[in-house]
VEXVOPA-759848 format. One record per residue (C-alpha): residue in three letters; y negated, x negated, z negated. Coordinates in steps of 0.02 Angstrom, whole numbers, plus 50000, padded with zeros to 5 digits. Layout:
N
REC  type     c2     c1     c3
REC   ala      Y      X      Z
...
***
This chain:
644
REC  type     c2     c1     c3
REC   unk  49520  51118  49401
REC   unk  49473  50942  49349
REC   unk  49489  50883  49170
REC   unk  49418  50722  49102
REC   unk  49471  50673  48929
REC   unk  49463  50526  48810
REC   unk  49578  50493  48664
REC   unk  49516  50392  48516
REC   unk  49663  50340  48403
REC   unk  49629  50288  48224
REC   unk  49620  50105  48277
REC   unk  49468  50155  48382
REC   unk  49561  50123  48544
REC   unk  49514  50241  48685
REC   unk  49591  50317  48839
REC   unk  49488  50395  48977
REC   unk  49568  50505  49108
REC   unk  49507  50616  49248
REC   unk  49627  50755  49290
REC   unk  49637  50826  49465
REC   unk  49719  50980  49387
REC   unk  49797  51023  49222
REC   unk  49944  50915  49275
REC   unk  49869  50773  49379
REC   unk  49764  50643  49290
REC   unk  49650  50569  49422
REC   unk  49492  50466  49442
REC   unk  49458  50555  49607
REC   unk  49396  50734  49625
REC   unk  49362  50847  49773
REC   unk  49188  50922  49788
REC   unk  49270  51093  49789
REC   unk  49349  51079  49617
REC   unk  49295  51139  49447
REC   unk  49263  50996  49328
REC   unk  49306  51000  49143
REC   unk  49266  50846  49039
REC   unk  49351  50837  48870
REC   unk  49356  50705  48736
REC   unk  49485  50696  48598
REC   unk  49419  50590  48454
REC   unk  49510  50560  48291
REC   unk  49435  50669  48156
REC   unk  49435  50512  48050
REC   unk  49287  50451  48154
REC   unk  49184  50607  48110
REC   unk  49080  50598  48268
REC   unk  48918  50695  48259
REC   unk  48886  50702  48447
REC   unk  48957  50646  48614
REC   unk  48860  50625  48776
REC   unk  48922  50599  48952
REC   unk  48815  50504  49079
REC   unk  48856  50489  49263
REC   unk  48786  50346  49367
REC   unk  48789  50328  49556
REC   unk  48865  50165  49617
REC   unk  48741  50023  49593
REC   unk  48613  50130  49500
REC   unk  48530  50078  49337
REC   unk  48482  50253  49282
REC   unk  48602  50400  49263
REC   unk  48598  50547  49382
REC   unk  48632  50661  49236
REC   unk  48666  50653  49050
REC   unk  48743  50802  48961
REC   unk  48799  50837  48784
REC   unk  48983  50877  48761
REC   unk  49008  51026  48645
REC   unk  49126  51021  48497
REC   unk  49264  51148  48530
REC   unk  49401  51133  48401
REC   unk  49506  51023  48290
REC   unk  49678  50994  48362
REC   unk  49818  50885  48291
REC   unk  49698  50776  48194
REC   unk  49573  50761  48336
REC   unk  49401  50833  48363
REC   unk  49390  50904  48538
REC   unk  49224  50891  48632
REC   unk  49207  50968  48804
REC   unk  49089  51008  48947
REC   unk  49125  51115  49100
REC   unk  49047  51104  49273
REC   unk  49091  51256  49378
REC   unk  49053  51152  49533
REC   unk  49057  50963  49543
REC   unk  48873  50918  49518
REC   unk  48888  50770  49635
REC   unk  48890  50738  49822
REC   unk  49025  50634  49906
REC   unk  49023  50455  49844
REC   unk  49073  50334  49705
REC   unk  49007  50359  49529
REC   unk  49035  50285  49357
REC   unk  49046  50371  49189
REC   unk  48972  50315  49024
REC   unk  49024  50403  48865
REC   unk  48915  50381  48711
REC   unk  48974  50432  48537
REC   unk  48859  50454  48386
REC   unk  48912  50433  48206
REC   unk  48831  50529  48062
REC   unk  48760  50367  47995
REC   unk  48666  50343  48158
REC   unk  48781  50214  48233
REC   unk  48803  50232  48421
REC   unk  48960  50178  48511
REC   unk  49003  50173  48695
REC   unk  49174  50173  48774
REC   unk  49215  50005  48852
REC   unk  49372  49926  48923
REC   unk  49478  49931  49079
REC   unk  49616  50042  49145
REC   unk  49652  50190  49030
REC   unk  49634  50084  48875
REC   unk  49469  50042  48795
REC   unk  49375  50028  48633
REC   unk  49224  50095  48543
REC   unk  49090  49961  48554
REC   unk  48915  49954  48477
REC   unk  48854  49856  48629
REC   unk  48799  49934  48793
REC   unk  48924  49873  48924
REC   unk  48877  49759  49068
REC   unk  48954  49886  49186
REC   unk  49009  50065  49162
REC   unk  49162  50143  49091
REC   unk  49266  50227  49223
REC   unk  49247  50260  49409
REC   unk  49237  50435  49478
REC   unk  49265  50456  49665
REC   unk  49202  50620  49737
REC   unk  49277  50657  49908
REC   unk  49278  50795  50038
REC   unk  49432  50779  50146
REC   unk  49399  50826  50327
REC   unk  49582  50819  50383
REC   unk  49742  50902  50328
REC   unk  49860  50794  50224
REC   unk  49993  50702  50325
REC   unk  50136  50802  50250
REC   unk  50268  50724  50363
REC   unk  50245  50558  50274
REC   unk  50271  50632  50099
REC   unk  50440  50583  50028
REC   unk  50474  50469  50177
REC   unk  50520  50287  50202
REC   unk  50424  50164  50312
REC   unk  50510  50016  50395
REC   unk  50400  49874  50459
REC   unk  50463  49780  50611
REC   unk  50403  49614  50682
REC   unk  50453  49660  50859
REC   unk  50502  49488  50925
REC   unk  50621  49459  50779
REC   unk  50713  49623  50750
REC   unk  50837  49645  50893
REC   unk  50860  49600  51076
REC   unk  50891  49748  51189
REC   unk  50884  49757  51376
REC   unk  50832  49598  51466
REC   unk  50644  49580  51475
REC   unk  50546  49441  51560
REC   unk  50510  49279  51469
REC   unk  50324  49243  51498
REC   unk  50279  49077  51577
REC   unk  50171  49034  51427
REC   unk  50312  49063  51301
REC   unk  50442  48944  51229
REC   unk  50606  49040  51220
REC   unk  50725  49006  51076
REC   unk  50896  49083  51116
REC   unk  50972  49039  50946
REC   unk  50950  49208  50863
REC   unk  51071  49174  50721
REC   unk  51009  49003  50667
REC   unk  50847  48967  50758
REC   unk  50694  48921  50656
REC   unk  50520  48973  50715
REC   unk  50399  48837  50763
REC   unk  50294  48787  50612
REC   unk  50138  48683  50584
REC   unk  50154  48512  50504
REC   unk  50038  48569  50365
REC   unk  49942  48729  50323
REC   unk  49800  48753  50445
REC   unk  49868  48633  50576
REC   unk  49851  48695  50756
REC   unk  49998  48799  50817
REC   unk  50017  48899  50976
REC   unk  50136  49025  50898
REC   unk  50213  49051  51069
REC   unk  50397  49026  51024
REC   unk  50488  49190  51053
REC   unk  50665  49246  51012
REC   unk  50669  49394  51132
REC   unk  50662  49545  51017
REC   unk  50593  49696  51109
REC   unk  50565  49884  51102
REC   unk  50731  49929  51182
REC   unk  50812  49823  51047
REC   unk  50731  49933  50915
REC   unk  50788  50090  51007
REC   unk  50966  50024  51006
REC   unk  50959  50014  50815
REC   unk  50887  50187  50781
REC   unk  51053  50249  50713
REC   unk  51055  50105  50589
REC   unk  50877  50145  50536
REC   unk  50909  50331  50519
REC   unk  51062  50299  50409
REC   unk  50955  50184  50302
REC   unk  50840  50331  50267
REC   unk  50692  50276  50374
REC   unk  50568  50410  50430
REC   unk  50432  50299  50504
REC   unk  50429  50134  50598
REC   unk  50275  50025  50580
REC   unk  50274  49900  50723
REC   unk  50183  49736  50736
REC   unk  50058  49733  50882
REC   unk  50136  49776  51049
REC   unk  49989  49745  51167
REC   unk  49998  49600  51289
REC   unk  49958  49431  51209
REC   unk  50016  49251  51225
REC   unk  50078  49233  51045
REC   unk  50239  49298  50968
REC   unk  50141  49398  50837
REC   unk  50014  49472  50961
REC   unk  49868  49481  50840
REC   unk  49773  49386  50976
REC   unk  49763  49532  51097
REC   unk  49758  49487  51282
REC   unk  49749  49662  51355
REC   unk  49738  49819  51248
REC   unk  49786  49931  51393
REC   unk  49953  49848  51427
REC   unk  50112  49848  51323
REC   unk  50176  49671  51329
REC   unk  50304  49650  51470
REC   unk  50408  49539  51355
REC   unk  50431  49694  51245
REC   unk  50476  49805  51393
REC   unk  50306  49875  51441
REC   unk  50243  50053  51428
REC   unk  50407  50129  51485
REC   unk  50499  50050  51338
REC   unk  50369  50113  51213
REC   unk  50378  50291  51280
REC   unk  50568  50286  51276
REC   unk  50570  50220  51097
REC   unk  50444  50349  51038
REC   unk  50545  50492  51114
REC   unk  50713  50429  51051
REC   unk  50645  50397  50876
REC   unk  50568  50570  50866
REC   unk  50737  50646  50909
REC   unk  50806  50564  50752
REC   unk  50661  50618  50642
REC   unk  50573  50450  50649
REC   unk  50392  50426  50700
REC   unk  50305  50268  50760
REC   unk  50142  50194  50696
REC   unk  50062  50048  50787
REC   unk  49959  49901  50726
REC   unk  49779  49919  50785
REC   unk  49694  49749  50803
REC   unk  49516  49799  50846
REC   unk  49411  49668  50756
REC   unk  49447  49522  50872
REC   unk  49540  49475  51030
REC   unk  49624  49315  51084
REC   unk  49523  49185  51176
REC   unk  49663  49195  51305
REC   unk  49624  49375  51351
REC   unk  49563  49486  51491
REC   unk  49395  49498  51401
REC   unk  49363  49318  51348
REC   unk  49473  49228  51475
REC   unk  49443  49053  51410
REC   unk  49588  48980  51511
REC   unk  49567  49080  51672
REC   unk  49735  49167  51655
REC   unk  49665  49337  51705
REC   unk  49580  49390  51867
REC   unk  49430  49455  51769
REC   unk  49271  49355  51739
REC   unk  49284  49332  51553
REC   unk  49145  49314  51425
REC   unk  49185  49129  51403
REC   unk  49177  49095  51589
REC   unk  49004  49162  51630
REC   unk  48849  49236  51551
REC   unk  48854  49363  51692
REC   unk  49025  49425  51636
REC   unk  49033  49613  51599
REC   unk  49112  49562  51434
REC   unk  48986  49433  51375
REC   unk  48901  49557  51258
REC   unk  49070  49606  51187
REC   unk  49062  49449  51079
REC   unk  48940  49357  50966
REC   unk  48888  49198  51055
REC   unk  48777  49077  50961
REC   unk  48774  48954  51105
REC   unk  48870  48998  51263
REC   unk  49010  48961  51293
REC   unk  49081  48860  51148
REC   unk  48990  48925  50995
REC   unk  49041  49101  50949
REC   unk  49090  49202  50797
REC   unk  49276  49202  50758
REC   unk  49387  49285  50633
REC   unk  49392  49167  50483
REC   unk  49323  49030  50598
REC   unk  49486  49025  50697
REC   unk  49427  48979  50872
REC   unk  49568  49067  50964
REC   unk  49515  49234  50885
REC   unk  49338  49274  50946
REC   unk  49262  49420  50850
REC   unk  49217  49577  50946
REC   unk  49040  49645  50939
REC   unk  49083  49819  50875
REC   unk  48899  49865  50864
REC   unk  48899  49867  51054
REC   unk  48923  50050  51110
REC   unk  49020  49991  51261
REC   unk  49148  49903  51151
REC   unk  49165  50053  51037
REC   unk  49188  50170  51185
REC   unk  49324  50057  51253
REC   unk  49425  50101  51099
REC   unk  49364  50278  51063
REC   unk  49329  50363  51229
REC   unk  49443  50497  51300
REC   unk  49518  50366  51416
REC   unk  49507  50227  51286
REC   unk  49635  50121  51194
REC   unk  49672  50240  51052
REC   unk  49687  50390  51167
REC   unk  49806  50293  51278
REC   unk  49933  50266  51139
REC   unk  49904  50431  51050
REC   unk  49948  50519  51213
REC   unk  50116  50430  51210
REC   unk  50162  50524  51051
REC   unk  50138  50393  50916
REC   unk  50122  50454  50736
REC   unk  49970  50350  50691
REC   unk  49903  50175  50666
REC   unk  49878  50038  50539
REC   unk  49711  49949  50554
REC   unk  49719  49761  50545
REC   unk  49584  49680  50434
REC   unk  49506  49850  50396
REC   unk  49375  49766  50287
REC   unk  49299  49691  50445
REC   unk  49273  49863  50524
REC   unk  49122  49971  50483
REC   unk  49148  50143  50406
REC   unk  49080  50240  50554
REC   unk  49201  50153  50672
REC   unk  49350  50188  50559
REC   unk  49297  50371  50546
REC   unk  49292  50385  50735
REC   unk  49465  50308  50749
REC   unk  49531  50439  50629
REC   unk  49443  50576  50727
REC   unk  49516  50514  50890
REC   unk  49694  50504  50822
REC   unk  49681  50676  50744
REC   unk  49619  50753  50906
REC   unk  49790  50717  50981
REC   unk  49891  50772  50831
REC   unk  49818  50842  50670
REC   unk  49947  50750  50565
REC   unk  49927  50577  50641
REC   unk  49908  50453  50499
REC   unk  49786  50308  50481
REC   unk  49822  50163  50364
REC   unk  49712  50013  50330
REC   unk  49750  49834  50284
REC   unk  49660  49827  50116
REC   unk  49729  49710  49982
REC   unk  49628  49776  49834
REC   unk  49582  49942  49753
REC   unk  49519  50033  49908
REC   unk  49427  50164  49805
REC   unk  49304  50032  49743
REC   unk  49315  49907  49884
REC   unk  49158  49809  49926
REC   unk  49162  49702  50084
REC   unk  49017  49597  50146
REC   unk  48909  49674  50009
REC   unk  48945  49850  50073
REC   unk  49036  49984  49973
REC   unk  49175  50049  50085
REC   unk  49203  50234  50111
REC   unk  49390  50226  50143
REC   unk  49436  50374  50033
REC   unk  49281  50482  50049
REC   unk  49372  50602  50164
REC   unk  49343  50552  50346
REC   unk  49427  50382  50359
REC   unk  49592  50314  50293
REC   unk  49742  50416  50239
REC   unk  49804  50267  50139
REC   unk  49813  50077  50129
REC   unk  49942  49941  50111
REC   unk  49965  49946  49923
REC   unk  49970  49760  49883
REC   unk  49924  49787  49698
REC   unk  50091  49873  49668
REC   unk  50180  49725  49749
REC   unk  50086  49604  49638
REC   unk  50125  49711  49486
REC   unk  50311  49727  49519
REC   unk  50331  49541  49555
REC   unk  50237  49492  49397
REC   unk  50340  49614  49295
REC   unk  50515  49578  49357
REC   unk  50491  49390  49373
REC   unk  50388  49354  49217
REC   unk  50387  49511  49111
REC   unk  50198  49520  49131
REC   unk  50146  49702  49114
REC   unk  49958  49690  49148
REC   unk  49960  49684  49340
REC   unk  50086  49827  49350
REC   unk  49989  49933  49226
REC   unk  49832  49903  49330
REC   unk  49923  49958  49489
REC   unk  49997  50115  49409
REC   unk  49858  50169  49292
REC   unk  49702  50115  49385
REC   unk  49729  50087  49572
REC   unk  49846  50235  49588
REC   unk  49735  50355  49490
REC   unk  49576  50301  49579
REC   unk  49643  50370  49743
REC   unk  49634  50553  49795
REC   unk  49796  50647  49767
REC   unk  49828  50663  49956
REC   unk  49811  50474  49973
REC   unk  49920  50433  49823
REC   unk  50070  50525  49895
REC   unk  50067  50432  50063
REC   unk  50010  50262  50003
REC   unk  50106  50122  50090
REC   unk  50195  50041  49942
REC   unk  50273  49875  49986
REC   unk  50361  49720  49920
REC   unk  50346  49612  50075
REC   unk  50256  49603  50242
REC   unk  50230  49482  50385
REC   unk  50089  49407  50281
REC   unk  50189  49373  50122
REC   unk  50343  49277  50073
REC   unk  50507  49374  50077
REC   unk  50535  49471  49916
REC   unk  50700  49381  49878
REC   unk  50608  49216  49887
REC   unk  50456  49281  49793
REC   unk  50561  49345  49648
REC   unk  50667  49188  49637
REC   unk  50635  49045  49516
REC   unk  50636  48920  49659
REC   unk  50477  48816  49662
REC   unk  50411  48802  49840
REC   unk  50243  48731  49790
REC   unk  50205  48558  49856
REC   unk  50349  48560  49980
REC   unk  50319  48516  50161
REC   unk  50355  48643  50296
REC   unk  50493  48535  50371
REC   unk  50587  48553  50208
REC   unk  50542  48735  50173
REC   unk  50612  48781  50344
REC   unk  50788  48741  50284
REC   unk  50781  48803  50105
REC   unk  50922  48916  50049
REC   unk  50919  48977  49870
REC   unk  51059  48911  49758
REC   unk  51190  49047  49736
REC   unk  51158  49077  49551
REC   unk  50970  49087  49579
REC   unk  50993  49200  49728
REC   unk  51101  49323  49630
REC   unk  50970  49327  49492
REC   unk  50832  49359  49617
REC   unk  50934  49492  49707
REC   unk  50953  49588  49545
REC   unk  50765  49583  49519
REC   unk  50740  49645  49696
REC   unk  50858  49791  49666
REC   unk  50758  49846  49515
REC   unk  50593  49822  49604
REC   unk  50653  49934  49746
REC   unk  50717  50063  49622
REC   unk  50541  50072  49551
REC   unk  50460  50071  49724
REC   unk  50572  50211  49789
REC   unk  50533  50327  49644
REC   unk  50347  50293  49618
REC   unk  50213  50400  49702
REC   unk  50181  50340  49879
REC   unk  50296  50291  50020
REC   unk  50407  50135  50006
REC   unk  50388  50016  50152
REC   unk  50535  49901  50190
REC   unk  50496  49740  50284
REC   unk  50634  49716  50413
REC   unk  50780  49619  50341
REC   unk  50729  49640  50159
REC   unk  50862  49776  50145
REC   unk  50996  49643  50177
REC   unk  50919  49508  50069
REC   unk  50841  49394  50199
REC   unk  50755  49241  50127
REC   unk  50596  49157  50185
REC   unk  50440  49080  50114
REC   unk  50267  49108  50190
REC   unk  50226  49126  50375
REC   unk  50316  49081  50486
REC   unk  50472  49072  50376
REC   unk  50457  49255  50329
REC   unk  50472  49298  50515
REC   unk  50648  49240  50553
REC   unk  50761  49340  50669
REC   unk  50856  49481  50583
REC   unk  51025  49421  50520
REC   unk  51135  49553  50602
REC   unk  51292  49447  50583
REC   unk  51259  49389  50406
REC   unk  51203  49544  50313
REC   unk  51219  49562  50125
REC   unk  51328  49716  50136
REC   unk  51327  49754  49950
REC   unk  51138  49757  49943
REC   unk  51129  49857  50104
REC   unk  51244  49990  50028
REC   unk  51132  49996  49873
REC   unk  50975  50016  49979
REC   unk  51053  50153  50086
REC   unk  51105  50248  49931
REC   unk  50933  50229  49851
REC   unk  50830  50274  50004
REC   unk  50940  50420  50054
REC   unk  50928  50486  49875
REC   unk  50739  50476  49889
REC   unk  50737  50566  50057
REC   unk  50842  50713  49997
REC   unk  50746  50733  49833
REC   unk  50595  50843  49867
REC   unk  50516  50801  49700
REC   unk  50472  50628  49769
REC   unk  50360  50707  49901
REC   unk  50222  50765  49784
REC   unk  50289  50761  49606
REC   unk  50172  50717  49464
REC   unk  50183  50543  49390
REC   unk  50183  50497  49206
REC   unk  50204  50319  49145
REC   unk  50312  50335  48989
REC   unk  50340  50156  48937
REC   unk  50291  49987  49003
REC   unk  50328  49832  48901
REC   unk  50418  49669  48934
REC   unk  50586  49755  48900
REC   unk  50576  49927  48978
REC   unk  50489  50015  49122
REC   unk  50505  50204  49114
REC   unk  50412  50339  49208
REC   unk  50435  50522  49254
REC   unk  50409  50621  49413
REC   unk  50391  50808  49386
REC   unk  50368  50960  49497
REC   unk  50346  51087  49356
REC   unk  50529  51136  49355
REC   unk  50622  50972  49353
REC   unk  50585  50797  49294
REC   unk  50668  50638  49356
REC   unk  50652  50488  49242
REC   unk  50666  50311  49308
REC   unk  50719  50194  49168
REC   unk  50736  50006  49196
REC   unk  50801  49877  49074
REC   unk  50736  49706  49127
REC   unk  50806  49614  48976
REC   unk  50962  49506  48968
REC   unk  51044  49622  48841
REC   unk  51112  49800  48849
REC   unk  51000  49936  48779
REC   unk  51056  50102  48707
REC   unk  50953  50257  48748
REC   unk  50961  50430  48672
REC   unk  51011  50563  48797
REC   unk  50922  50704  48704
REC   unk  50836  50810  48835
REC   unk  50924  50724  48980
REC   unk  51029  50840  49086
REC   unk  51121  50732  49209
REC   unk  51116  50569  49302
REC   unk  51043  50573  49476
REC   unk  51055  50392  49530
REC   unk  51169  50286  49421
REC   unk  51323  50302  49312
REC   unk  51323  50418  49161
REC   unk  51407  50582  49114
REC   unk  51322  50737  49049
REC   unk  51433  50749  48895
REC   unk  51371  50586  48823
REC   unk  51242  50592  48682
REC   unk  51177  50421  48730
REC   unk  51199  50297  48868
REC   unk  51204  50108  48875
REC   unk  51093  50029  49005
REC   unk  51162  49860  49052
REC   unk  51054  49702  49063
REC   unk  50942  49697  49217
REC   unk  50988  49871  49275
REC   unk  50906  50039  49304
REC   unk  50947  50222  49314
REC   unk  50868  50386  49369
REC   unk  50908  50537  49260
REC   unk  50853  50717  49266
REC   unk  50769  50789  49113
REC   unk  50711  50955  49048
REC   unk  50529  50985  49093
REC   unk  50420  50991  48941
REC   unk  50532  50886  48830
REC   unk  50456  50739  48738
REC   unk  50506  50590  48841
REC   unk  50434  50460  48723
REC   unk  50605  50457  48640
REC   unk  50678  50292  48694
REC   unk  50719  50175  48551
REC   unk  50828  50038  48624
REC   unk  50926  49917  48518
REC   unk  51038  49770  48561
REC   unk  51227  49790  48566
***
């Protein structure tokens, strides 16, 4: 049963929520669910009527407008409600507009963002709240619930068995101290062909380490043959790069990982290839007749040529990344057919894929990728690289259908990264509240629980560097390459990182650890965030903390699908609860520079932290956090900290 409700406090503020059940407040609803819309307005306002209008995305006129019936007076509020036995909407994105009438004839509409808003006499430029109606075609990916993802940049994680060094590569044997090749300035040409020799057998050799860390899924950077170290410039989709060990190494890794309860997801780069590829073959490296070489090439219609051969569409105008013509059925079949690219890797037992630049791919193509993956295993997962709120994402003037039920199981949750960094570095609550109260609640429940929550990736600066007070702006790459944070600044940043990971590990969704972040690796933006893993120089104290935290998450079933309630978010304290109906775990974080005393009324025991059950209160030290268990149903808005 769905329940939508608004709350008008005496100061005329407003909260609007859509509940996926009596316990889950959502802005996404399945077509199969009963819908109850309720509004709680302070009796002080003496509303004479309330009307609910629902607009389709982009429409000027409402699809329906219904009066909400007064039901009762409860705790100083007038309760208005309307019930739809079946959701009166087809799959799609809608917006709600709530209009309130005063006895004097004044009309007010609910405006504002997130869950907070105001009564306004002016008709808003937009609408009030989104409502996503979805019809999920696939079973939820239960194996990902409560798990931990670990992202690996294959060339930089670990060297295993000897693999060939390609003739086009520059080999750097200095794993411990080598610095990746970098451009003189942002945008300067760079081959990105310096390799350090990390490979798939190297990952397999470290599976015990990963299992002890608490990892349940490995997300690998692209593994198809390419001339770069990052391999986002695919040379041959049908070949695992020999420098990584080839197909045999991938099959061996997949089998060995599965034996330890770890599944593999691959990076699918289907929007563009490299110009140095089997299909484009600009430099004649391959035996094929590439699209660049001849208009009679079988691949010439795989690309968008404006003037053959040198004028063609590229990804972000980067000439080495010619854009594929995905409207060509032959190109789509190459990926989707029973003997195509996706089938090839799905048949090797992978657990799913992450789609690079998902915004560039059309909805029908993404849906077919999901269908193809699911045909091999019903619980194969499909993530997308989407940096914004995927429920309302518009790309190239097209509303995307990511969460409508046939496409993505989740996305890379960059808003939560932005929110946690802004909060722990600056005390700014707005970005984090947006991530937790808007982006999270706009997603279907099945998506929310497997969302890829992250603090760092191959496209961002390392989290230790991002949360430090070091100012990298204006520095040249030749200087950034050798930056090491001053010890005092590093310790401060490390403490912020610990708290950010405590939040990440206990929020809804799946925490994703970028390789090396669990041992405090530093690094500014690409390529300095892609240094070889520091196996000989690990931060052992932080590694022990991360193991303890992630293992606690893995063994705590409540973190698989527990409800989420944000209890407090201000510049001093972040507190939220996860509940399964029987037990509640409260995450409480003190981000101030002073100890805070909390009442222990209703708290049963400490789960992750230091505190004894007999205490009536506990002191939370500066810049520290704790997870405690609490009695379900108790009032958790009880924290009144004061300085000691």
